[in-house]
N, C-alpha and C positions, 0 to 999 in steps of 0.2 A: 670369564678371566678376572681372580676378584685387587681390589686394591693392590695388595702387602705383590702380586705377583708382577703387577704394571712395574710398582717402585723399585724390587726385585731386578727387573731383566738387565740395566744393565750394569749394574753389578756382575752379573750373571756370564756378563758378552766380556765384562771385564777379566773375567777368573778362567772360562773354559778359554779364552784368548788367551795366556800366560800359562798354560798346560803343556806344551813342553820346551820351556824358555825355562820352567820350572824342576820337571821332572829332570831336566841333560844335567840344573843347578847342581840339584842334589847327586843327579852321578857321579858329580867330582866330587863329595864327601862323606860317598860314602862306598868302601868298596864290591855289593850286591848287587844285583836286578829287584833282586825281592827288594829288597830295606829299601831303596828307595821308592819304590810301589808306594809299600805301606809306609813312607815318610812323607809323599806326596796326599793318597789321603788323609792323612791327619790333616795339613798341612791347609784343604781344602777344606777340614770341618771348623781348621780354625779359622781362616779366610772368612768363613761364611758366619761364625760363628762372629763374629769382629768386625763383618759388613758395618755396624751403624758407626767407627772407629776412625772410620777408609771416611776422607774430605772429597769428592769427583774430585776434578781440574786437577789434584794432588798426582802423580807418580803411584803413577800401580804396583809399577812392577816392580820398583823400589819399595814397597810396602810387603808383596807378596815371597820378596826373595826376603824379606829382613825375621818374618815371619817363617820359612822357611829357614833359616842358619839356624836359628830356635827351637823349631821341632827337628834338626839335625842334632844339634845340640841335649838333645831332650832324649830323641830315642839314646847318642851313646852314652850315658847318662845311665839308659837305664841294662846297656849291651857294658858295664864297665869289667865284666869278669873278661869279657873277651880279651882273647891276646892281641886281634890284629885290628883295635880299634882306632886311631889315628890319635894325633896329639892334642891342648887346644888351641894351637898354635901356630899347626899346621890348614889342621879347619879354619880360621880365621883365616889362614891366608887366603888359603882353596876358596873361601867363601866372597871374598875380597876380590881375589883373577876371577871368577865364579860371576862375578855381578858385570866386571868388566866385558866380559869375553861374549858376555850373552845376544846381544843385538852387533854382534860379527857376527858368529853364528851361525841367528838368522834370515841375516842377510847372506851367509853361503852356501845355506842350506836352502834358497827360494832363486839362487844362480844356477844349484847342481840340478835344481827342479826342472830351470827355465834350456837349460846346459843338453838335460836329459833327452829333449822333445828336440834339440839338431842332431842327435844317432842316428842309425839305419834301426831300421823296428829290428833285425837278425842282432844287433848289437843289445837294443834296451832290455830286449830278450834272455840275453846270457848274464844280459851283468845282472837282470830278475832272478835266472835262475839260479844268478849265486850267493849273491843278497837276498834276495827273499824268502827263495827255498832253497837258501842252507842245502847246495847239489854245491860237491865238487868240484872241481875241471873236466876229473876225469868219470864223474855222472856225465857231464854236461857232454863228454865228447861220447859217448855214450850213445846220449839221446838223441843226438844231433845227427849223427853216420860220420862227425872228422876223429881225425886226431886227437892226441890230447895234447899236442905241444901247437897245432896246429889253433886251439881253442884256446892255451893260454896266452898266443900272443896278440891273439884279435881281443883279449878282455884283457890286456897291457897295452896298443894299441885305446884300445876304447877307453882307457881308465885315464889313458896323455890326454886323449879327447877334449874330457870331462873338465882334468886338469888344464887345461889351457884355457877351456872355455872359460875358469869359475875365475881364473888367475886372469885376464880381459875384462871379464865383465866388471871387476874390483877396480881392476884400470878406470876402469873406465865414469862407474862412479867416481870417485875420485880427481878427478880430474873436471868434473859438474861443481 
């Protein structure tokens, strides 16, 4: 491992740790997932090229979000002929909102992972089939040999249990 690799490792850790939040932030500002993916890659390139400008110990996420916002604006400028482009004022509002919501979303995501573990295996499998494998309720019913109404009810109960678990977790964290 070279000296530059050792020096770059902490920065790489910051960049990789921020990927999910940056992607979610960018998705709030552009209408298409493929555009968000491209902008995230451009953002990563800029972050890497401006690594020397980042001051260790300062708020990396705020710095990265600012760069992502500029990348979204550059993308918008390139796409200005598209009729589905948001106005500058709206993008600014969404960016500010996205920056403030990022920590809350990460906390909810963390609670979701914990709460999924509290579900029965059959409930987790059903939700994974629906959200992960993109199967419809009817397809899940066919796969499991259950009727569609029973699957819809079971999915509703599982989602309700997850929502209650997450709300309980948020309440517990707020009271600490």
